[in-house]
C-alpha positions, 0 to 999 in steps of 0.5 A: 578763565583759563588762557592757553598759549597753544593747541598743545597747551589747550589739550594738555592743560586747559581741558583737564583743568576746566573739567576739574574746576567745573566738577568743583563748582566753578564757572569757567570760560576760556580763551585762546590767547591774551588779547581774546581773554582781555576782550571777554573780560572787558565785555563781561562780568567780573571774574574771580580768577584768570589762569594765564600762560606767561608765553601767549601767541599774541601778547605777554602774559605779564601784560595780561596781568597788568591790564587785569589788575588795572581793570579789575584788581580783585580778580586773582591771576594764576600763572602757568609757565614752561619757561620758569625763571626769576625774570618772569617770576619776580615781575609776576609776583610783584605784579600781584599774581596770586600764584606762579606754577611751573609746567608740568604741574600737578593738577592737584596743586592748581586745585588746592590753590583755588580751593584754599583761596575761594573756599576760605574766602581769604 
């Protein structure tokens, strides 16, 4: 479930990611913020992964990570951020994020992470 921080991010990041993930056989849902994503996750089936921007318009991506790992520990969280720093990377990875990618990022890097994780069953 890609979660984007703004309409700009949605246009430049979420749409191409969504298209490629769907083309690769993944079912994809999107939300425009952290609270909307958490509502969808609470009301729907368990998801394998959430692609989350650290800077969201309503709540922190780290808050989203904590909520996801509390309610659905098997769901992997992949962070995307244009504001990479040790201040965010360490809590994200200590909070059991599956990946921490910085923007701009190569879409092949995101796809490779997804393929390795779910194609291998690791």
